[in-house]
C-alpha positions in Angstrom: -28.0 -13.0 -2.5 -25.8 -10.5 -4.4 -22.1 -10.8 -3.7 -19.9 -7.8 -3.3 -16.3 -8.5 -2.4 -14.8 -6.8 0.7 -18.0 -5.5 2.3 -20.3 -8.5 3.0 -20.4 -8.9 6.9 -20.1 -12.7 6.6 -16.9 -12.3 4.6 -15.3 -10.0 7.1 -15.4 -12.0 10.4 -12.5 -14.3 9.5 -10.4 -11.3 8.5 -11.3 -9.5 11.8 -10.4 -12.6 13.8 -7.0 -12.6 12.1 -6.6 -8.9 12.7 -7.3 -9.6 16.4 -4.5 -12.1 16.5 -2.2 -9.6 14.9 -3.0 -6.5 17.0 -2.9 -8.4 20.3 -6.6 -8.8 21.2 -6.4 -12.6 20.9 -3.5 -12.7 23.4 -5.1 -10.1 25.8 -8.6 -11.6 25.7 -8.0 -15.2 24.8 -11.2 -16.7 26.2 -13.5 -14.0 24.6 -11.9 -14.3 21.2 -11.9 -18.1 21.3 -15.6 -18.0 22.2 -16.4 -15.6 19.3 -14.4 -17.8 16.8 -16.2 -20.9 18.0 -19.6 -19.4 17.7 -18.8 -18.3 14.2 -17.4 -21.6 13.0 -20.2 -23.6 14.7 -22.7 -21.6 12.7 -20.9 -22.5 9.5 -19.1 -19.2 9.1 -16.0 -19.1 7.0 -14.0 -16.7 4.8 -15.7 -17.7 1.5 -19.2 -16.9 0.2 -22.0 -19.1 1.5 -21.9 -22.7 0.6 -23.5 -23.8 -2.7 -27.1 -24.7 -2.1 -27.5 -22.7 1.1 -31.0 -21.3 1.4 -31.6 -17.5 1.5 -32.9 -17.6 5.1 -29.7 -19.4 6.2 -27.6 -16.9 4.4 -29.5 -14.0 6.0 -29.2 -15.6 9.4 -25.4 -16.0 9.0 -25.2 -12.4 7.9 -27.0 -11.2 11.0 -24.7 -13.3 13.2 -21.7 -11.9 11.4 -22.8 -8.3 12.1 -23.2 -9.1 15.8 -19.8 -10.7 16.1 -18.1 -7.9 14.2 -19.5 -5.4 16.6 -18.4 -7.5 19.6 -14.9 -7.8 18.2 -14.9 -4.0 17.7 -15.6 -3.5 21.4 -12.4 -5.4 22.3 -10.4 -3.4 19.8 -11.2 -0.3 21.8 -9.3 -1.9 24.8 -6.0 -2.2 22.9 -4.4 1.2 23.1 -2.5 2.3 19.9 -2.0 6.0 19.1 -4.3 7.3 16.4 -4.5 11.0 17.2 -1.7 12.9 15.4 -0.5 14.5 18.7 -0.3 11.1 20.3 1.6 9.6 17.4 4.1 12.5 17.5 4.6 12.0 21.3 5.4 8.3 20.6 8.1 9.3 18.1 11.2 10.4 20.1 13.0 11.4 16.8 10.0 13.2 15.3 11.7 15.6 12.8 11.6 19.3 13.3 9.7 21.4 10.7 11.9 22.4 7.9 11.9 25.2 5.3 11.2 23.9 1.8 14.3 22.8 0.0 15.2 23.8 -3.5 14.6 20.8 -5.7 15.9 19.8 -9.1 12.8 19.4 -11.3 14.4 16.2 -12.7 14.0 14.6 -9.3 10.3 15.3 -9.2 9.8 13.9 -12.7 12.0 11.0 -11.7 9.7 10.2 -8.8 6.7 10.0 -11.1 8.7 7.9 -13.6 9.9 5.6 -10.9 6.5 5.1 -9.4 5.1 4.2 -12.9 7.9 1.8 -13.7 7.8 -0.1 -10.4 4.1 -0.4 -10.6 4.0 -1.7 -14.2 6.9 -4.1 -13.5 4.9 -5.7 -10.6 1.5 -5.7 -12.2 1.5 -9.0 -14.1 2.9 -11.0 -11.2 0.6 -9.6 -8.5 -0.8 -12.5 -6.4 1.9 -14.9 -7.6 4.1 -16.1 -4.8 7.9 -15.7 -4.7 8.6 -19.1 -6.2 6.3 -18.5 -9.1 7.8 -15.1 -9.9 11.3 -16.5 -9.9 10.3 -19.5 -12.1 8.6 -17.2 -14.6 11.6 -14.9 -14.7 14.2 -17.7 -15.0 12.2 -19.4 -17.8 12.2 -16.2 -19.8 15.8 -15.2 -19.2 15.0 -12.4 -16.8 16.6 -13.6 -13.5 17.8 -11.6 -11.7 15.0 -9.3 -12.9 16.5 -6.6 -15.2 13.5 -5.8 -17.5 9.8 -6.2 -17.9 8.1 -9.5 -17.6 7.2 -11.3 -20.9 5.1 -14.2 -22.0 7.4 -14.8 -25.0 9.2 -18.1 -24.5 7.3 -19.0 -21.3 6.7 -22.7 -21.3 3.0 -23.7 -21.2 3.4 -25.7 -18.0 4.9 -22.8 -16.1 2.2 -20.4 -17.5 -0.5 -22.8 -16.3 1.1 -23.2 -12.9 1.5 -19.5 -12.3 -1.2 -17.7 -14.3 -0.6 -14.0 -14.8 -2.8 -11.4 -13.2 -5.1 -11.4 -16.2 -6.4 -7.9 -15.6 -2.9 -6.5 -15.8 -1.0 -8.8 -18.1 -2.9 -7.4 -21.1 -1.0 -4.1 -20.9 1.9 -4.6 -18.6 4.0 -7.3 -20.3 6.9 -6.2 -22.4 5.2 -7.1 -25.7 2.0 -5.2 -24.8 3.2 -2.0 -23.1 2.1 1.1 -24.9 2.1 4.0 -22.5 1.4 3.8 -18.8 -1.6 1.6 -18.0 -4.2 2.5 -15.4 -3.7 1.2 -11.9 -4.9 2.1 -8.4 -1.3 2.7 -7.4 -1.2 5.5 -9.9 -4.8 6.8 -9.6 -4.4 7.5 -5.9 -1.4 9.9 -6.4 -3.6 11.6 -9.0 -6.4 12.0 -6.4 -3.9 13.4 -3.9 -2.7 16.0 -6.4 -6.3 16.9 -7.2 -7.0 17.3 -3.5 -4.1 19.7 -3.0 -5.1 21.7 -6.1 -8.7 22.0 -4.9 -8.3 22.5 -1.2 -4.7 23.5 -0.7 -2.4 22.2 2.1 -5.1 22.8 4.7 -7.4 20.1 3.4 -9.3 17.9 5.8 -10.2 14.3 5.9 -13.8 15.3 5.0 -12.3 16.9 1.9 -10.7 13.6 1.0 -14.0 11.8 1.4 -15.9 14.3 -0.7 -13.3 14.0 -3.5 -13.6 10.3 -3.5 -17.4 10.4 -3.8 -17.1 12.9 -6.6 -14.3 11.3 -8.6 -13.4 7.7 -7.5 -15.7 5.0 -8.9 -16.6 2.6 -6.0 -15.7 -0.4 -8.2 -12.1 0.9 -8.4 -11.7 0.6 -4.6 -10.5 -2.5 -2.7 -10.3 -3.7 0.9 -10.2 -0.9 3.4 -11.1 1.7 0.8 -14.2 -0.1 -0.3 -15.3 -0.6 3.3 -14.8 3.1 4.0 -16.7 4.0 0.8 -19.6 1.8 1.9 -19.5 3.5 5.3 -19.6 7.0 3.7 -22.6 6.0 1.7 -24.2 4.7 4.9 -23.9 8.1 6.5 -20.8 7.5 8.7 -18.2 10.3 8.9 -14.4 10.1 9.3 -12.7 8.7 11.3 -15.5 6.2 12.0 -15.3 5.3 8.3 -12.0 3.6 9.1 -13.2 1.5 12.0 -16.7 0.4 11.4 -16.7 -3.2 10.3 -13.3 -2.7 8.6 -10.9 -5.6 9.2 -8.6 -4.2 6.5 -7.7 -1.0 8.4 -4.0 -2.1 8.7 -3.6 -3.2 5.1 -1.7 -1.3 2.4 -4.3 1.0 0.9 -3.3 4.2 2.8 0.4 3.6 2.1 -0.1 3.7 -1.7 -1.8 7.0 -1.4 1.0 8.9 0.3 3.7 9.8 -2.2 2.4 13.1 -3.4 2.3 14.4 0.2 6.0 13.8 0.4 6.8 15.3 -3.0 5.1 18.6 -2.1 7.2 18.8 1.1 10.8 18.2 0.0 13.1 17.9 2.9 10.2 18.2 5.5 9.2 14.7 6.5 7.1 16.0 9.4 4.8 18.1 7.2 4.5 15.2 4.7 3.5 12.8 7.4 0.8 15.1 8.7 -0.8 15.4 5.3 -0.6 11.6 4.9 -2.2 11.2 8.3 -5.2 13.4 7.3 -5.8 11.3 4.2 -5.1 7.9 5.8 -7.5 8.3 8.7 -10.5 8.0 6.3 -9.7 4.3 5.9 -7.0 3.1 8.2 -5.9 3.0 11.8 -2.7 2.2 13.8 -0.1 0.5 11.5 -2.2 1.3 8.5 -1.9 5.0 9.4 1.8 4.7 10.2 2.6 3.1 6.9 1.2 6.1 5.0 3.2 8.5 7.2 6.3 6.3 6.7 6.1 6.5 3.0 5.2 10.2 2.8 8.2 11.0 5.0 10.5 8.9 2.8 9.2 10.6 -0.3 9.8 14.0 1.2 13.4 13.1 2.0 14.0 11.3 -1.3 13.9 14.7 -3.2 16.9 16.0 -1.2 18.7 13.0 0.2 21.8 11.3 -1.4 21.2 7.7 -0.1 18.4 5.3 0.5 19.5 4.9 4.1 18.8 8.6 4.7 15.4 8.1 3.2 14.4 5.1 5.3 15.7 6.8 8.4 13.4 9.8 7.7 10.5 7.4 7.3 11.2 5.7 10.6 11.3 9.0 12.4 7.5 9.4 12.1 6.6 5.8 13.1 5.8 5.3 16.8 8.4 3.5 19.0 7.2 0.0 19.9 4.8 -0.3 17.0 4.8 -3.5 14.9 5.6 -1.5 11.8 8.6 0.2 13.3 10.0 -3.1 14.6 9.4 -4.8 11.3 11.1 -2.1 9.2 14.1 -1.9 11.6 14.6 -5.7 11.4 14.4 -5.5 7.6 17.0 -2.8 7.4 19.3 -4.8 9.6 18.9 -7.8 7.4 19.5 -5.7 4.3 22.8 -4.4 5.7 23.9 -7.8 6.9 23.1 -10.2 4.0 24.8 -9.9 0.6 22.0 -11.9 -1.3 18.6 -10.2 -1.4 16.9 -13.6 -1.6 18.3 -14.3 1.9 16.8 -11.0 3.0 13.4 -12.0 1.5 13.6 -15.4 3.2 13.9 -13.7 6.6 11.0 -11.4 5.8 8.8 -14.3 4.9 9.8 -16.2 7.9 8.7 -13.3 10.1 5.7 -12.0 8.2 4.5 -14.9 6.1 1.3 -15.2 8.1 0.1 -11.7 7.1 -2.1 -11.2 4.2 -0.2 -10.3 1.0 -1.6 -6.8 1.0 -0.9 -6.0 4.7 1.1 -2.9 5.5 3.7 -4.4 7.8 5.2 -7.0 5.5 5.1 -4.8 2.4 6.6 -1.8 4.2 9.4 -4.0 5.6 10.1 -5.3 2.0 10.1 -1.8 0.6 12.7 -0.7 3.2 14.9 -3.7 2.7 14.8 -3.3 -1.1 15.8 0.3 -0.8 18.7 -0.3 1.6 20.0 -3.4 -0.2 20.0 -1.7 -3.6 23.2 0.2 -3.3 21.5 3.1 -5.0 20.7 1.1 -8.2 17.2 1.7 -9.5 16.8 -1.6 -11.3 18.1 -3.6 -8.3 15.7 -1.8 -6.0 12.5 -2.3 -7.9 13.5 -5.9 -8.9 13.9 -6.7 -5.2 10.6 -5.3 -4.3 8.8 -7.3 -6.9 10.8 -10.5 -6.5 10.0 -10.4 -2.8 6.4 -11.2 -3.5 3.4 -9.9 -1.7 1.8 -6.7 -3.2 4.2 -6.6 -6.1 2.9 -3.6 -8.0 2.4 -1.5 -4.8 5.8 -2.3 -3.4 7.5 -1.8 -6.7 5.7 1.6 -7.2 6.8 2.9 -3.8 10.4 1.7 -4.2 10.5 3.1 -7.7 9.2 6.5 -6.5 12.0 6.8 -3.9 14.7 5.6 -6.2 13.5 7.7 -9.2 13.7 10.8 -7.0 17.1 9.9 -5.5 18.6 9.4 -8.9 16.9 12.3 -10.7 15.3 9.9 -13.2 15.1 6.3 -14.2 17.2 4.2 -16.7 16.0 4.3 -20.3 14.8 0.7 -20.2 12.1 1.7 -17.7 10.7 4.6 -19.6 7.3 4.1 -21.2 5.5 6.3 -23.7 4.6 9.4 -21.8 0.8 8.8 -21.9 -1.0 7.8 -18.6 -4.3 5.9 -18.8 -6.8 6.8 -16.0 -10.5 6.8 -15.4 -10.2 9.9 -13.2 -11.6 13.1 -14.6 -9.0 15.1 -16.5 -6.1 12.8 -16.2 -6.5 10.3 -19.0 -3.7 10.7 -21.6 -1.7 13.0 -19.4 2.1 12.9 -19.4 4.3 12.5 -16.4 6.1 15.7 -17.2 2.9 17.6 -16.8 2.1 15.8 -13.5 5.6 16.7 -12.3 5.1 20.4 -13.2 1.8 20.4 -11.3 3.4 18.7 -8.3 6.1 21.4 -8.2 3.4 24.1 -8.1 2.0 22.5 -5.0 5.3 22.8 -3.0 5.3 25.4 -0.3 6.7 28.8 -1.5 
């Protein structure tokens, strides 16, 4: 049978069972969830592709069972209330910000946001999927701990390189010795798509507009986790917001969060408007804390263009996250740790103690790390992106988001983090574009 990562039903059941443990279904319906898990495991189901030598009829039978169990698990998900509608989310946010007139913004801050996003992304690319201890060992072995510059393979002992292999897809063009311009990455392509969306449809775009743009411009093979599932659902004839929920155990992972920056940049000083645009985009692929993560980042990016401190930015982000949500609690705890502990490694220790059971691309752990890195940085760009990357988990995504906020706050990035102003992208019309041009087009999308 043909294997396609992230969409095969038999690969999704284990993820959905873990999601059920995280969102409370396993605690609320323990007997039902235990029965489903037992049926799955007794049938030979697991998270990996079918065992070597399994016959095609066996594989087909397992797939059919997986589909049935996913649908049963989805029924129980409907019994766990979490606000998804924008009006309900707003009602669950006592400090939801009032609408604000667009602020006057220094163009350097918009350019700095793009520069920071690019720098944080490229810093984290080669160590994506490498755990904290591996990132530190690589950095120490090459004289880059604490992290103050790009990762390099120069001088890296063979045994360490073998123990912690680079993200091969990324190391080719994101190590210090290889960087020549800004390499392509989904953490940079999604902001380009958001900019295209606004230019084509204006601020009144709908979730359907997002879906159509994806089908027109985004290669399916460049999508991952929740985005790939939603893409499959679109091609199967489902429409938003059902694209986010149908057999999609990744709906609270980080994909929507990394798409949100531009919605903040075009709403400087108006976190509420930024969060609404992010919600319209995110509901194509995500629910609950996956939605909230996108809104959190959009609100932070809106505030980052007018604020003077990272604390102000994080507070703006939290203002659009529902009270009592797991995301709000995780970010609040992370901020408290960042204020209390002088050593960021201690902050990261606490984050991993609380959230180490989550997948490395989940929204909650990464958003908490982003918030902690921002607050702990003392306003220093390098300290902030280094903390986001050294903390592990989704290193390029967390680095990109932190870099975006800090680049905007500081009106630019230090010289060491600037790359040749040439962005690589497979998206139509963007390959070879400079960040200065992207910043200009972003400013044109701000409200008059």
